[in-house]
C-alpha positions as CSV (number, residue, x, y, z in Angstrom):
1,M,-0.1,19.1,-1.5
2,T,-3.7,20.2,-1.1
3,R,-6.1,21.8,-3.5
4,A,-8.3,24.4,-1.7
5,S,-10.1,27.6,-2.3
6,L,-8.3,30.4,-0.3
7,V,-11.2,32.8,-0.7
8,T,-14.9,31.9,-0.6
9,G,-16.0,31.6,-4.2
10,G,-12.4,32.1,-5.4
11,A,-10.4,29.9,-7.7
12,E,-8.8,26.8,-6.4
13,S,-5.1,27.0,-5.5
14,L,-2.4,24.4,-4.8
15,I,-0.8,24.6,-1.4
16,Y,2.6,23.1,-0.8
17,V,3.9,22.3,2.7
18,T,7.4,21.6,3.8
19,I,7.6,19.0,6.6
20,P,10.7,18.2,8.5
21,V,11.2,14.5,9.0
22,Q,12.2,13.8,12.6
23,S,14.2,10.6,12.4
24,R,17.1,9.3,10.3
25,E,15.1,6.1,9.6
26,G,12.3,8.2,8.2
27,V,14.6,10.1,5.9
28,E,16.2,6.9,4.7
29,F,12.8,5.3,4.1
30,L,11.5,8.3,2.1
31,E,14.7,8.6,0.1
32,G,14.5,5.0,-0.8
33,L,10.8,5.2,-1.7
34,E,11.4,8.3,-3.8
35,R,14.3,6.7,-5.6
36,N,12.4,3.5,-6.4
37,M,9.3,5.5,-7.4
38,R,11.4,7.6,-9.8
39,L,12.7,4.4,-11.5
40,T,9.2,2.9,-11.6
41,L,7.6,6.0,-13.0
42,M,10.2,6.6,-15.7
43,E,8.1,4.6,-18.1
44,V,5.0,6.8,-17.5
45,P,5.1,10.0,-19.5
46,R,4.9,13.2,-17.4
47,W,2.5,16.1,-18.1
48,T,5.5,18.3,-18.6
49,G,7.1,16.0,-21.1
50,R,10.3,15.7,-19.0
51,D,11.6,14.1,-15.9
52,S,10.2,15.7,-12.7
53,L,13.7,16.2,-11.2
54,S,14.7,18.4,-14.2
55,Y,11.7,20.7,-13.8
56,R,11.9,20.8,-10.0
57,S,15.6,21.8,-10.3
58,Y,15.2,24.1,-13.3
59,Y,16.4,27.4,-11.6
60,S,18.5,26.0,-8.8
61,P,19.5,22.4,-7.8
62,V,17.3,20.8,-5.2
63,K,19.3,19.3,-2.3
64,H,18.1,17.5,0.8
65,V,14.5,17.6,-0.4
66,I,12.2,14.5,-0.8
67,D,9.5,14.8,-3.4
68,G,6.3,14.0,-1.4
69,S,4.1,14.0,-4.4
70,I,6.1,11.1,-5.9
71,C,6.0,9.2,-2.6
72,E,2.3,9.8,-2.3
73,S,1.7,8.3,-5.7
74,Y,2.8,4.9,-4.4
75,E,-0.8,4.1,-3.3
76,S,-2.2,4.8,-6.7
77,L,0.1,2.2,-8.4
78,P,-1.2,-1.2,-9.4
79,M,-0.7,-3.9,-6.6
80,D,2.0,-5.8,-8.6
81,V,4.1,-2.6,-9.0
82,Q,3.5,-1.7,-5.3
83,K,4.9,-5.2,-4.4
84,K,7.9,-4.6,-6.6
85,V,8.7,-1.2,-5.0
86,A,8.1,-2.6,-1.5
87,E,10.5,-5.5,-2.1
88,E,13.2,-3.0,-3.2
89,L,12.8,-1.4,0.2
90,D,12.9,-4.8,2.0
91,R,9.3,-4.2,3.3
92,T,5.8,-5.4,2.6
93,V,3.2,-3.3,0.9
94,V,1.3,-3.0,4.2
95,E,4.5,-1.8,6.0
96,V,5.1,0.9,3.3
97,K,1.5,2.1,3.5
98,K,1.6,2.1,7.3
99,K,4.9,4.1,7.3
100,M,3.5,6.6,4.9
101,E,0.4,7.0,7.1
102,D,2.5,7.4,10.2
103,I,4.5,10.2,8.5
104,R,1.3,11.9,7.2
105,N,-0.3,11.7,10.7
106,G,2.8,12.9,12.4
107,V,2.2,16.3,10.8
108,M,-1.2,16.8,12.4
């Protein structure tokens, strides 16, 4: 998700991008990260006042889609929470950050 001005001098807009993941390992990693991040972030109140899955699936169920904004919020977590999430994935914090960077750079 990127915040940008589409017209010079215009209001900022949010731009969403759909990115296909090329490998099964990448899909499994992102699914696991998203699942663990959802469990970790359940204690944090949302700006909508409800679970992100409920408002993302409000009109129709979301299937086979990984929420990149939740995965990207991993790096903004405190280090002890990052370690906990990484341990659930059987990886180190550095490995998780490297994998996220590789996926991000694979788009460009």
